[in-house]
TIBA-630536 format. One line per 5 residues: number of its first residue (from 1); their letters; for each residue z, x, y of N, C-alpha, C, O. Coordinates in nm, 4 decimals, always signed. Example, Ala and Ser with C-alpha at 12.3 -4.5 7.8 and 13.67 -1.06 7.14 Angstrom:
% residues 2
1 = as = +0.7800 +1.3190 -0.5690 +0.7800 +1.2300 -0.4500 +0.7800 +1.3200 -0.3300 +0.8465 +1.4236 -0.3319 | +0.7080 +1.2850 -0.2250 +0.7140 +1.3670 -0.1060 +0.7870 +1.2900 +0.0030 +0.8039 +1.3409 +0.1138
***
This chain:
% residues 89
1 = mafkk = +0.0000 +0.0839 -0.1172 +0.0000 +0.0000 +0.0000 +0.0000 +0.0890 +0.1243 +0.0836 +0.1783 +0.1379 | -0.0934 +0.0638 +0.2132 -0.1047 +0.1444 +0.3344 -0.0271 +0.0792 +0.4480 -0.0290 -0.0428 +0.4641 | +0.0395 +0.1603 +0.5249 +0.1138 +0.1106 +0.6391 +0.0403 +0.1506 +0.7656 -0.0021 +0.2652 +0.7802 | +0.0256 +0.0569 +0.8559 -0.0407 +0.0845 +0.9828 +0.0605 +0.1388 +1.0828 +0.1664 +0.0801 +1.1049 | +0.0259 +0.2502 +1.1415 +0.1101 +0.3059 +1.2471 +0.0588 +0.2487 +1.3788 -0.0556 +0.2722 +1.4176
6 = qyteq = +0.1419 +0.1760 +1.4443 +0.0997 +0.1146 +1.5685 +0.1244 +0.2085 +1.6857 +0.2097 +0.2971 +1.6809 | +0.0481 +0.1863 +1.7889 +0.0617 +0.2655 +1.9101 +0.1650 +0.1993 +2.0011 +0.1578 +0.0793 +2.0275 | +0.2592 +0.2774 +2.0480 +0.3566 +0.2263 +2.1438 +0.2946 +0.2291 +2.2828 +0.1889 +0.2888 +2.3029 | +0.3598 +0.1653 +2.3776 +0.3116 +0.1671 +2.5163 +0.3037 +0.3102 +2.5687 +0.2102 +0.3453 +2.6406 | +0.4021 +0.3926 +2.5326 +0.4031 +0.5323 +2.5771 +0.2857 +0.6085 +2.5156 +0.2236 +0.6910 +2.5826
11 = dvktl = +0.2548 +0.5813 +2.3874 +0.1403 +0.6460 +2.3224 +0.0110 +0.6097 +2.3935 -0.0742 +0.6956 +2.4162 | -0.0037 +0.4825 +2.4287 -0.1260 +0.4365 +2.4957 -0.1384 +0.5009 +2.6334 -0.2465 +0.5462 +2.6709 | -0.0297 +0.5053 +2.7084 -0.0325 +0.5683 +2.8412 -0.0687 +0.7160 +2.8316 -0.1469 +0.7675 +2.9115 | -0.0105 +0.7834 +2.7322 -0.0401 +0.9252 +2.7123 -0.1855 +0.9448 +2.6729 -0.2521 +1.0347 +2.7243 | -0.2353 +0.8617 +2.5826 -0.3742 +0.8712 +2.5384 -0.4694 +0.8520 +2.6562 -0.5623 +0.9307 +2.6743
16 = vrmwh = -0.4470 +0.7488 +2.7355 -0.5352 +0.7214 +2.8501 -0.5313 +0.8353 +2.9502 -0.6359 +0.8784 +2.9988 | -0.4125 +0.8845 +2.9817 -0.3995 +0.9940 +3.0788 -0.4719 +1.1190 +3.0289 -0.5475 +1.1819 +3.1029 | -0.4479 +1.1539 +2.9030 -0.5095 +1.2750 +2.8484 -0.6603 +1.2577 +2.8332 -0.7360 +1.3530 +2.8522 | -0.7042 +1.1370 +2.7990 -0.8485 +1.1099 +2.7844 -0.9186 +1.1319 +2.9176 -1.0241 +1.1951 +2.9235 | -0.8595 +1.0796 +3.0245 -0.9185 +1.0963 +3.1579 -0.9102 +1.2403 +3.2061 -0.9932 +1.2839 +3.2859
21 = dgyta = -0.8112 +1.3142 +3.1585 -0.7985 +1.4559 +3.1966 -0.8911 +1.5457 +3.1151 -0.9005 +1.6653 +3.1425 | -0.9598 +1.4896 +3.0153 -1.0588 +1.5659 +2.9403 -1.0089 +1.6316 +2.8133 -1.0777 +1.7171 +2.7575 | -0.8915 +1.5943 +2.7665 -0.8407 +1.6512 +2.6410 -0.9206 +1.5969 +2.5228 -0.9739 +1.4861 +2.5282 | -0.9282 +1.6762 +2.4162 -0.9996 +1.6332 +2.2964 -0.9131 +1.5377 +2.2154 -0.7922 +1.5280 +2.2364 | -0.9773 +1.4670 +2.1221 -0.9041 +1.3741 +2.0351 -0.8010 +1.4489 +1.9516 -0.6943 +1.3950 +1.9221
26 = seign = -0.8317 +1.5711 +1.9137 -0.7389 +1.6530 +1.8365 -0.6126 +1.6841 +1.9172 -0.5012 +1.6719 +1.8663 | -0.6307 +1.7238 +2.0421 -0.5169 +1.7552 +2.1283 -0.4330 +1.6302 +2.1567 -0.3101 +1.6358 +2.1582 | -0.5007 +1.5184 +2.1792 -0.4291 +1.3925 +2.2039 -0.3515 +1.3526 +2.0793 -0.2351 +1.3134 +2.0877 | -0.4166 +1.3627 +1.9632 -0.3516 +1.3280 +1.8374 -0.2284 +1.4127 +1.8101 -0.1261 +1.3615 +1.7648 | -0.2382 +1.5412 +1.8372 -0.1224 +1.6298 +1.8174 -0.0070 +1.5926 +1.9106 +0.1096 +1.6019 +1.8720
31 = tisks = -0.0388 +1.5512 +2.0310 +0.0640 +1.5163 +2.1284 +0.1379 +1.3876 +2.0901 +0.2601 +1.3794 +2.1025 | +0.0627 +1.2876 +2.0437 +0.1252 +1.1580 +2.0132 +0.1478 +1.1372 +1.8632 +0.1819 +1.0271 +1.8199 | +0.1290 +1.2423 +1.7849 +0.1522 +1.2400 +1.6393 +0.0646 +1.1372 +1.5673 +0.1128 +1.0588 +1.4856 | -0.0639 +1.1395 +1.5990 -0.1626 +1.0538 +1.5323 -0.2769 +1.1424 +1.4830 -0.2946 +1.2546 +1.5306 | -0.3538 +1.0914 +1.3880 -0.4676 +1.1686 +1.3378 -0.5826 +1.1619 +1.4378 -0.5867 +1.0742 +1.5241
36 = iasvr = -0.6750 +1.2553 +1.4248 -0.7921 +1.2585 +1.5122 -0.8717 +1.1295 +1.4964 -0.9145 +1.0695 +1.5950 | -0.8914 +1.0873 +1.3713 -0.9685 +0.9659 +1.3440 -0.9018 +0.8441 +1.4071 -0.9695 +0.7561 +1.4603 | -0.7690 +0.8394 +1.4012 -0.6957 +0.7272 +1.4594 -0.7145 +0.7215 +1.6105 -0.7333 +0.6138 +1.6670 | -0.7094 +0.8359 +1.6753 -0.7276 +0.8419 +1.8205 -0.8688 +0.7980 +1.8571 -0.8871 +0.7173 +1.9482 | -0.9678 +0.8501 +1.7873 -1.1074 +0.8135 +1.8155 -1.1310 +0.6647 +1.7932 -1.1959 +0.5986 +1.8743
41 = qfahr = -1.0789 +0.6129 +1.6843 -1.0964 +0.4724 +1.6522 -1.0284 +0.3835 +1.7562 -1.0859 +0.2843 +1.8010 | -0.9071 +0.4192 +1.7938 -0.8341 +0.3424 +1.8943 -0.9089 +0.3443 +2.0272 -0.9216 +0.2411 +2.0931 | -0.9582 +0.4609 +2.0661 -1.0328 +0.4731 +2.1913 -1.1611 +0.3905 +2.1853 -1.1970 +0.3239 +2.2825 | -1.2294 +0.3948 +2.0727 -1.3542 +0.3191 +2.0585 -1.3287 +0.1688 +2.0667 -1.4009 +0.0968 +2.1357 | -1.2271 +0.1224 +1.9969 -1.1980 -0.0215 +1.9933 -1.1443 -0.0751 +2.1253 -1.1621 -0.1930 +2.1561
46 = nrkkl = -1.0793 +0.0096 +2.2028 -1.0163 -0.0351 +2.3273 -1.0807 +0.0267 +2.4506 -1.0194 +0.0319 +2.5572 | -1.2048 +0.0738 +2.4361 -1.2729 +0.1452 +2.5445 -1.2812 +0.0637 +2.6730 -1.2478 +0.1142 +2.7802 | -1.3248 -0.0607 +2.6638 -1.3421 -0.1426 +2.7843 -1.2075 -0.1817 +2.8439 -1.1892 -0.1775 +2.9656 | -1.1144 -0.2194 +2.7588 -0.9839 -0.2649 +2.8058 -0.9077 -0.1534 +2.8780 -0.8394 -0.1783 +2.9773 | -0.9202 -0.0299 +2.8270 -0.8471 +0.0835 +2.8849 -0.9313 +0.1659 +2.9815 -0.8833 +0.2644 +3.0375
51 = nleir = -1.0584 +0.1253 +3.0014 -1.1494 +0.1946 +3.0920 -1.1682 +0.3416 +3.0523 -1.1525 +0.4314 +3.1350 | -1.2018 +0.3647 +2.9258 -1.2246 +0.5006 +2.8759 -1.3750 +0.5271 +2.8709 -1.4515 +0.4472 +2.8170 | -1.4158 +0.6398 +2.9275 -1.5573 +0.6738 +2.9269 -1.5990 +0.7231 +2.7880 -1.5174 +0.7751 +2.7119 | -1.7262 +0.7058 +2.7574 -1.7799 +0.7529 +2.6301 -1.7976 +0.9033 +2.6407 -1.8497 +0.9543 +2.7398 | -1.7530 +0.9739 +2.5364 -1.7642 +1.1195 +2.5364 -1.8332 +1.1660 +2.4100 -1.8268 +1.1011 +2.3056
56 = eggkp = -1.8989 +1.2791 +2.4217 -1.9637 +1.3411 +2.3068 -1.9173 +1.4857 +2.3016 -1.9407 +1.5622 +2.3952 | -1.8523 +1.5229 +2.1939 -1.8011 +1.6590 +2.1826 -1.6892 +1.6876 +2.2810 -1.6698 +1.8022 +2.3217 | -1.6155 +1.5846 +2.3194 -1.5040 +1.6028 +2.4110 -1.5422 +1.6006 +2.5575 -1.4556 +1.6090 +2.6446 | -1.6730 +1.5891 +2.5859 -1.7182 +1.5880 +2.7249 -1.7830 +1.4531 +2.7560 -1.8511 +1.3960 +2.6707 | -1.7624 +1.4022 +2.8771 -1.8261 +1.2746 +2.9132 -1.9777 +1.2847 +2.9076 -2.0351 +1.3886 +2.9402
61 = isktt = -2.0411 +1.1778 +2.8666 -2.1870 +1.1746 +2.8592 -2.2402 +1.1225 +2.9917 -2.2024 +1.0143 +3.0366 | -2.3286 +1.2004 +3.0542 -2.3916 +1.1532 +3.1776 -2.5280 +1.0958 +3.1395 -2.6091 +1.1626 +3.0754 | -2.5513 +0.9736 +3.1790 -2.6769 +0.9081 +3.1450 -2.7823 +0.9426 +3.2488 -2.7568 +0.9410 +3.3693 | -2.9018 +0.9739 +3.1990 -3.0132 +1.0019 +3.2881 -3.0734 +0.8696 +3.3346 -3.0355 +0.7628 +3.2864 | -3.1651 +0.8775 +3.4263 -3.2315 +0.7566 +3.4757 -3.3026 +0.6862 +3.3609 -3.2997 +0.5634 +3.3520
66 = fdkew = -3.3662 +0.7628 +3.2734 -3.4367 +0.7041 +3.1602 -3.3408 +0.6272 +3.0702 -3.3712 +0.5156 +3.0282 | -3.2244 +0.6866 +3.0402 -3.1262 +0.6196 +2.9546 -3.0761 +0.4906 +3.0174 -3.0514 +0.3931 +2.9464 | -3.0607 +0.4884 +3.1480 -3.0119 +0.3686 +3.2155 -3.1179 +0.2590 +3.2164 -3.0846 +0.1407 +3.2084 | -3.2458 +0.2972 +3.2261 -3.3535 +0.1989 +3.2334 -3.4010 +0.1538 +3.0964 -3.4501 +0.0418 +3.0824 | -3.3877 +0.2374 +2.9960 -3.4398 +0.2056 +2.8649 -3.3429 +0.1162 +2.7903 -3.2372 +0.1607 +2.7456
71 = lgsvp = -3.3793 -0.0086 +2.7774 -3.2999 -0.1037 +2.7020 -3.3921 -0.1707 +2.6010 -3.5024 -0.2127 +2.6361 | -3.3492 -0.1808 +2.4795 -3.4297 -0.2490 +2.3797 -3.4624 -0.1602 +2.2624 -3.4184 -0.0455 +2.2541 | -3.5396 -0.2150 +2.1728 -3.5741 -0.1436 +2.0509 -3.6951 -0.0545 +2.0728 -3.7631 -0.0633 +2.1751 | -3.7204 +0.0299 +1.9770 -3.8367 +0.1184 +1.9818 -3.9605 +0.0338 +1.9551 -3.9621 -0.0428 +1.8588 | -4.0641 +0.0455 +2.0376 -4.1832 -0.0384 +2.0197 -4.2556 -0.0078 +1.8898 -4.2523 +0.1048 +1.8400
76 = fghwt = -4.3211 -0.1101 +1.8357 -4.3988 -0.0937 +1.7133 -4.5083 +0.0097 +1.7378 -4.5753 +0.0074 +1.8411 | -4.5255 +0.0995 +1.6428 -4.6292 +0.2015 +1.6544 -4.5883 +0.3189 +1.7413 -4.6742 +0.3943 +1.7871 | -4.4591 +0.3359 +1.7651 -4.4149 +0.4449 +1.8521 -4.4526 +0.5814 +1.7968 -4.4645 +0.6779 +1.8723 | -4.4717 +0.5905 +1.6650 -4.5070 +0.7187 +1.6051 -4.6422 +0.7664 +1.6538 -4.6688 +0.8866 +1.6530 | -4.7289 +0.6746 +1.6962 -4.8609 +0.7159 +1.7452 -4.8496 +0.7864 +1.8795 -4.9347 +0.8676 +1.9158
81 = itkpw = -4.7450 +0.7550 +1.9515 -4.7246 +0.8176 +2.0821 -4.6675 +0.9582 +2.0657 -4.7041 +1.0497 +2.1395 | -4.5781 +0.9749 +1.9693 -4.5077 +1.1018 +1.9547 -4.5701 +1.1963 +1.8525 -4.5315 +1.3128 +1.8436 | -4.6659 +1.1463 +1.7759 -4.7263 +1.2292 +1.6718 -4.8103 +1.3407 +1.7340 -4.8928 +1.3146 +1.8216 | -4.7895 +1.4655 +1.6889 -4.8720 +1.5745 +1.7413 -5.0126 +1.5676 +1.6781 -5.0281 +1.5921 +1.5585 | -5.1108 +1.5353 +1.7561 -5.2469 +1.5244 +1.7062 -5.3122 +1.6626 +1.7070 -5.3011 +1.7384 +1.8034
86 = skkp = -5.3786 +1.6919 +1.5997 -5.4479 +1.8224 +1.5932 -5.5976 +1.7997 +1.5925 -5.6469 +1.6928 +1.5564 | -5.6678 +1.9030 +1.6334 -5.8147 +1.8940 +1.6359 -5.8672 +1.9259 +1.4975 -5.8247 +2.0225 +1.4342 | -5.9594 +1.8441 +1.4516 -6.0203 +1.8703 +1.3215 -6.1408 +1.9622 +1.3430 -6.2144 +1.9485 +1.4408 | -6.1592 +2.0562 +1.2496 -6.2716 +2.1505 +1.2661 -6.4056 +2.0865 +1.2428 -6.5085 +2.1532 +1.2531
***
């Protein structure tokens, strides 16, 4: 039987403060005695509520203009656009 370790108010405050200060999930986990996976999962599930920015490799991701404008799925036949065409002899 698995027991869920809940986050206390102090744990949440510490996590949010350290997240905004740029600490890694490992460092946050060591501080509040939680696993790295638990910290990442908690941050992911509560990102909007706690106003946590998305990070990749511990650093915030800055979106380019293309990323901000590109919404939707990849168009059908996209491989024809990206395929390197070679000249036939």
